[in-house]
Each structure stands twice: as C-alpha cells, then as structure tokens.
PyMOL CGO cylinders between C-alpha atoms (Angstrom):
from pymol import cmd
from pymol.cgo import CYLINDER

trace = [
    CYLINDER, -30.63, -7.27, -26.18, -28.11, -9.98, -27.01, 0.3, 1, 1, 1, 1, 1, 1,
    CYLINDER, -28.11, -9.98, -27.01, -26.38, -9.97, -30.38, 0.3, 1, 1, 1, 1, 1, 1,
    CYLINDER, -26.38, -9.97, -30.38, -23.93, -12.55, -31.62, 0.3, 1, 1, 1, 1, 1, 1,
    CYLINDER, -23.93, -12.55, -31.62, -21.41, -11.40, -34.23, 0.3, 1, 1, 1, 1, 1, 1,
    CYLINDER, -21.41, -11.40, -34.23, -19.55, -13.57, -36.68, 0.3, 1, 1, 1, 1, 1, 1,
    CYLINDER, -19.55, -13.57, -36.68, -15.96, -14.41, -35.76, 0.3, 1, 1, 1, 1, 1, 1,
    CYLINDER, -15.96, -14.41, -35.76, -13.76, -11.42, -36.54, 0.3, 1, 1, 1, 1, 1, 1,
    CYLINDER, -13.76, -11.42, -36.54, -16.61, -8.91, -36.67, 0.3, 1, 1, 1, 1, 1, 1,
    CYLINDER, -16.61, -8.91, -36.67, -17.27, -8.62, -32.94, 0.3, 1, 1, 1, 1, 1, 1,
    CYLINDER, -17.27, -8.62, -32.94, -14.79, -5.90, -32.06, 0.3, 1, 1, 1, 1, 1, 1,
    CYLINDER, -14.79, -5.90, -32.06, -15.82, -3.60, -34.92, 0.3, 1, 1, 1, 1, 1, 1,
    CYLINDER, -15.82, -3.60, -34.92, -19.51, -4.15, -34.11, 0.3, 1, 1, 1, 1, 1, 1,
    CYLINDER, -19.51, -4.15, -34.11, -18.88, -3.51, -30.42, 0.3, 1, 1, 1, 1, 1, 1,
    CYLINDER, -18.88, -3.51, -30.42, -17.07, -0.24, -31.08, 0.3, 1, 1, 1, 1, 1, 1,
    CYLINDER, -17.07, -0.24, -31.08, -19.83, 0.85, -33.45, 0.3, 1, 1, 1, 1, 1, 1,
    CYLINDER, -19.83, 0.85, -33.45, -22.48, 0.08, -30.82, 0.3, 1, 1, 1, 1, 1, 1,
    CYLINDER, -22.48, 0.08, -30.82, -20.64, 2.14, -28.20, 0.3, 1, 1, 1, 1, 1, 1,
    CYLINDER, -20.64, 2.14, -28.20, -20.19, 5.07, -30.55, 0.3, 1, 1, 1, 1, 1, 1,
    CYLINDER, -20.19, 5.07, -30.55, -23.85, 4.91, -31.56, 0.3, 1, 1, 1, 1, 1, 1,
    CYLINDER, -23.85, 4.91, -31.56, -25.09, 4.59, -27.97, 0.3, 1, 1, 1, 1, 1, 1,
    CYLINDER, -25.09, 4.59, -27.97, -24.45, 8.09, -26.68, 0.3, 1, 1, 1, 1, 1, 1,
    CYLINDER, -24.45, 8.09, -26.68, -24.77, 8.08, -22.92, 0.3, 1, 1, 1, 1, 1, 1,
    CYLINDER, -24.77, 8.08, -22.92, -26.64, 10.87, -21.19, 0.3, 1, 1, 1, 1, 1, 1,
    CYLINDER, -26.64, 10.87, -21.19, -24.99, 12.79, -18.38, 0.3, 1, 1, 1, 1, 1, 1,
    CYLINDER, -24.99, 12.79, -18.38, -24.35, 10.49, -15.43, 0.3, 1, 1, 1, 1, 1, 1,
    CYLINDER, -24.35, 10.49, -15.43, -25.15, 7.30, -17.36, 0.3, 1, 1, 1, 1, 1, 1,
    CYLINDER, -25.15, 7.30, -17.36, -22.49, 4.62, -17.42, 0.3, 1, 1, 1, 1, 1, 1,
    CYLINDER, -22.49, 4.62, -17.42, -21.45, 1.85, -19.76, 0.3, 1, 1, 1, 1, 1, 1,
    CYLINDER, -21.45, 1.85, -19.76, -19.05, -1.06, -19.22, 0.3, 1, 1, 1, 1, 1, 1,
    CYLINDER, -19.05, -1.06, -19.22, -17.22, -2.85, -22.02, 0.3, 1, 1, 1, 1, 1, 1,
    CYLINDER, -17.22, -2.85, -22.02, -15.78, -6.15, -20.77, 0.3, 1, 1, 1, 1, 1, 1,
    CYLINDER, -15.78, -6.15, -20.77, -12.71, -7.59, -22.51, 0.3, 1, 1, 1, 1, 1, 1,
    CYLINDER, -12.71, -7.59, -22.51, -10.87, -10.85, -22.05, 0.3, 1, 1, 1, 1, 1, 1,
    CYLINDER, -10.87, -10.85, -22.05, -7.33, -9.41, -22.07, 0.3, 1, 1, 1, 1, 1, 1,
    CYLINDER, -7.33, -9.41, -22.07, -5.49, -6.40, -20.68, 0.3, 1, 1, 1, 1, 1, 1,
    CYLINDER, -5.49, -6.40, -20.68, -4.09, -5.53, -24.11, 0.3, 1, 1, 1, 1, 1, 1,
    CYLINDER, -4.09, -5.53, -24.11, -7.55, -5.52, -25.69, 0.3, 1, 1, 1, 1, 1, 1,
    CYLINDER, -7.55, -5.52, -25.69, -8.85, -3.50, -22.75, 0.3, 1, 1, 1, 1, 1, 1,
    CYLINDER, -8.85, -3.50, -22.75, -6.24, -0.76, -23.21, 0.3, 1, 1, 1, 1, 1, 1,
    CYLINDER, -6.24, -0.76, -23.21, -6.61, -0.71, -27.00, 0.3, 1, 1, 1, 1, 1, 1,
    CYLINDER, -6.61, -0.71, -27.00, -10.41, -0.37, -26.93, 0.3, 1, 1, 1, 1, 1, 1,
    CYLINDER, -10.41, -0.37, -26.93, -10.26, 2.29, -24.23, 0.3, 1, 1, 1, 1, 1, 1,
    CYLINDER, -10.26, 2.29, -24.23, -7.92, 4.28, -26.47, 0.3, 1, 1, 1, 1, 1, 1,
    CYLINDER, -7.92, 4.28, -26.47, -10.27, 3.91, -29.43, 0.3, 1, 1, 1, 1, 1, 1,
    CYLINDER, -10.27, 3.91, -29.43, -13.28, 4.94, -27.36, 0.3, 1, 1, 1, 1, 1, 1,
    CYLINDER, -13.28, 4.94, -27.36, -11.43, 7.72, -25.54, 0.3, 1, 1, 1, 1, 1, 1,
    CYLINDER, -11.43, 7.72, -25.54, -12.32, 6.44, -22.08, 0.3, 1, 1, 1, 1, 1, 1,
    CYLINDER, -12.32, 6.44, -22.08, -10.66, 4.90, -19.04, 0.3, 1, 1, 1, 1, 1, 1,
    CYLINDER, -10.66, 4.90, -19.04, -9.82, 1.26, -18.50, 0.3, 1, 1, 1, 1, 1, 1,
    CYLINDER, -9.82, 1.26, -18.50, -9.65, -1.06, -15.50, 0.3, 1, 1, 1, 1, 1, 1,
    CYLINDER, -9.65, -1.06, -15.50, -7.62, -4.23, -15.16, 0.3, 1, 1, 1, 1, 1, 1,
    CYLINDER, -7.62, -4.23, -15.16, -5.58, -5.98, -12.47, 0.3, 1, 1, 1, 1, 1, 1,
    CYLINDER, -5.58, -5.98, -12.47, -2.22, -4.46, -13.47, 0.3, 1, 1, 1, 1, 1, 1,
    CYLINDER, -2.22, -4.46, -13.47, -3.47, -0.89, -13.75, 0.3, 1, 1, 1, 1, 1, 1,
    CYLINDER, -3.47, -0.89, -13.75, -1.78, 0.81, -10.78, 0.3, 1, 1, 1, 1, 1, 1,
    CYLINDER, -1.78, 0.81, -10.78, -4.26, 3.72, -10.61, 0.3, 1, 1, 1, 1, 1, 1,
    CYLINDER, -4.26, 3.72, -10.61, -7.35, 1.58, -11.17, 0.3, 1, 1, 1, 1, 1, 1,
    CYLINDER, -7.35, 1.58, -11.17, -9.04, 2.78, -7.97, 0.3, 1, 1, 1, 1, 1, 1,
    CYLINDER, -9.04, 2.78, -7.97, -8.71, 6.41, -9.10, 0.3, 1, 1, 1, 1, 1, 1,
    CYLINDER, -8.71, 6.41, -9.10, -10.03, 5.60, -12.58, 0.3, 1, 1, 1, 1, 1, 1,
    CYLINDER, -10.03, 5.60, -12.58, -12.96, 3.70, -11.12, 0.3, 1, 1, 1, 1, 1, 1,
    CYLINDER, -12.96, 3.70, -11.12, -13.80, 6.56, -8.76, 0.3, 1, 1, 1, 1, 1, 1,
    CYLINDER, -13.80, 6.56, -8.76, -13.63, 9.07, -11.64, 0.3, 1, 1, 1, 1, 1, 1,
    CYLINDER, -13.63, 9.07, -11.64, -15.90, 6.91, -13.80, 0.3, 1, 1, 1, 1, 1, 1,
    CYLINDER, -15.90, 6.91, -13.80, -18.35, 6.39, -10.93, 0.3, 1, 1, 1, 1, 1, 1,
    CYLINDER, -18.35, 6.39, -10.93, -18.52, 10.16, -10.42, 0.3, 1, 1, 1, 1, 1, 1,
    CYLINDER, -18.52, 10.16, -10.42, -18.64, 11.40, -14.01, 0.3, 1, 1, 1, 1, 1, 1,
    CYLINDER, -18.64, 11.40, -14.01, -20.14, 8.51, -15.98, 0.3, 1, 1, 1, 1, 1, 1,
    CYLINDER, -20.14, 8.51, -15.98, -19.41, 7.54, -19.55, 0.3, 1, 1, 1, 1, 1, 1,
    CYLINDER, -19.41, 7.54, -19.55, -17.73, 4.34, -20.64, 0.3, 1, 1, 1, 1, 1, 1,
    CYLINDER, -17.73, 4.34, -20.64, -15.08, 2.25, -18.95, 0.3, 1, 1, 1, 1, 1, 1,
    CYLINDER, -15.08, 2.25, -18.95, -13.38, -0.75, -20.56, 0.3, 1, 1, 1, 1, 1, 1,
    CYLINDER, -13.38, -0.75, -20.56, -12.52, -3.51, -18.11, 0.3, 1, 1, 1, 1, 1, 1,
    CYLINDER, -12.52, -3.51, -18.11, -11.40, -7.06, -17.69, 0.3, 1, 1, 1, 1, 1, 1,
    CYLINDER, -11.40, -7.06, -17.69, -13.08, -9.38, -15.20, 0.3, 1, 1, 1, 1, 1, 1,
    CYLINDER, -13.08, -9.38, -15.20, -10.93, -7.67, -12.52, 0.3, 1, 1, 1, 1, 1, 1,
    CYLINDER, -10.93, -7.67, -12.52, -13.75, -5.13, -12.27, 0.3, 1, 1, 1, 1, 1, 1,
    CYLINDER, -13.75, -5.13, -12.27, -15.99, -7.96, -11.22, 0.3, 1, 1, 1, 1, 1, 1,
    CYLINDER, -15.99, -7.96, -11.22, -19.38, -9.01, -12.36, 0.3, 1, 1, 1, 1, 1, 1,
    CYLINDER, -19.38, -9.01, -12.36, -21.32, -7.86, -9.35, 0.3, 1, 1, 1, 1, 1, 1,
    CYLINDER, -21.32, -7.86, -9.35, -20.61, -4.16, -9.76, 0.3, 1, 1, 1, 1, 1, 1,
    CYLINDER, -20.61, -4.16, -9.76, -23.45, -2.07, -8.47, 0.3, 1, 1, 1, 1, 1, 1,
    CYLINDER, -23.45, -2.07, -8.47, -22.97, 1.52, -9.52, 0.3, 1, 1, 1, 1, 1, 1,
    CYLINDER, -22.97, 1.52, -9.52, -25.91, 3.83, -10.01, 0.3, 1, 1, 1, 1, 1, 1,
    CYLINDER, -25.91, 3.83, -10.01, -26.49, 4.70, -13.64, 0.3, 1, 1, 1, 1, 1, 1,
    CYLINDER, -26.49, 4.70, -13.64, -25.14, 1.65, -15.52, 0.3, 1, 1, 1, 1, 1, 1,
    CYLINDER, -25.14, 1.65, -15.52, -27.35, 1.43, -18.60, 0.3, 1, 1, 1, 1, 1, 1,
    CYLINDER, -27.35, 1.43, -18.60, -25.09, -0.39, -21.08, 0.3, 1, 1, 1, 1, 1, 1,
    CYLINDER, -25.09, -0.39, -21.08, -22.91, -3.50, -20.81, 0.3, 1, 1, 1, 1, 1, 1,
    CYLINDER, -22.91, -3.50, -20.81, -21.02, -5.03, -23.71, 0.3, 1, 1, 1, 1, 1, 1,
    CYLINDER, -21.02, -5.03, -23.71, -18.95, -8.21, -23.67, 0.3, 1, 1, 1, 1, 1, 1,
    CYLINDER, -18.95, -8.21, -23.67, -16.25, -8.33, -26.33, 0.3, 1, 1, 1, 1, 1, 1,
    CYLINDER, -16.25, -8.33, -26.33, -16.22, -12.02, -27.09, 0.3, 1, 1, 1, 1, 1, 1,
    CYLINDER, -16.22, -12.02, -27.09, -17.73, -14.80, -25.08, 0.3, 1, 1, 1, 1, 1, 1,
    CYLINDER, -17.73, -14.80, -25.08, -17.61, -14.29, -21.30, 0.3, 1, 1, 1, 1, 1, 1,
    CYLINDER, -17.61, -14.29, -21.30, -15.62, -16.90, -19.37, 0.3, 1, 1, 1, 1, 1, 1,
    CYLINDER, -15.62, -16.90, -19.37, -18.65, -18.22, -17.54, 0.3, 1, 1, 1, 1, 1, 1,
    CYLINDER, -18.65, -18.22, -17.54, -22.35, -17.66, -17.09, 0.3, 1, 1, 1, 1, 1, 1,
    CYLINDER, -22.35, -17.66, -17.09, -21.61, -15.72, -13.90, 0.3, 1, 1, 1, 1, 1, 1,
    CYLINDER, -21.61, -15.72, -13.90, -19.37, -13.33, -15.87, 0.3, 1, 1, 1, 1, 1, 1,
    CYLINDER, -19.37, -13.33, -15.87, -22.14, -12.85, -18.41, 0.3, 1, 1, 1, 1, 1, 1,
    CYLINDER, -22.14, -12.85, -18.41, -24.82, -12.10, -15.84, 0.3, 1, 1, 1, 1, 1, 1,
]
cmd.load_cgo(trace, "trace")
C-alpha cells in the first residue's frame, strides 16, 4: 500500500499508522526518516530504537532489533537493501531521496 499525505500531515499519519499496526512477536517494522533529528524524535514517540550514522552504538541497537523485533526508526544509513527475516512494515516519512531508497 502506498499513501500520500498532504504537506504537514505526513508525520502525524505515519505515527498513527505505526501505533495502529501492532507487530506480532518477531515481526519487524522500519520507519525511514530524512534527518537524524527526526529519526531520534520519532523513535522517542514510538518508544523504539533508532539507527543513523552518528549513533555510536548503532550496531548494538541493530542487533537487538534483529533479535527481538518491533520498530526501528532509521535514516538511509541503515541502507535500502536490508534483508532481515520478519520485516513486514516499512514507512517512509516524506519522499525518499531516490527510487532506490524507496524500493
């Protein structure tokens, strides 16, 4: 499913979709953001971990998420070719930088 939100409504809609989409045990969701500040803020609001280039313990957070599931909020530093078992939900907050980032 692809939904386009009006300018200014995207973040609220995205958070609502994540809160509504309860993940089963072991399922994973990724919320991609375009900035580190937005990444940290949304992770705080969702109560989950975040991953970006300046996060010094990003490898530990990624390993924890891969093991336990749930949501992780990330910038493109996570990469677009992630292949973790159990990813069932991906949300882009705003327009991805390129078609490769979207896919």
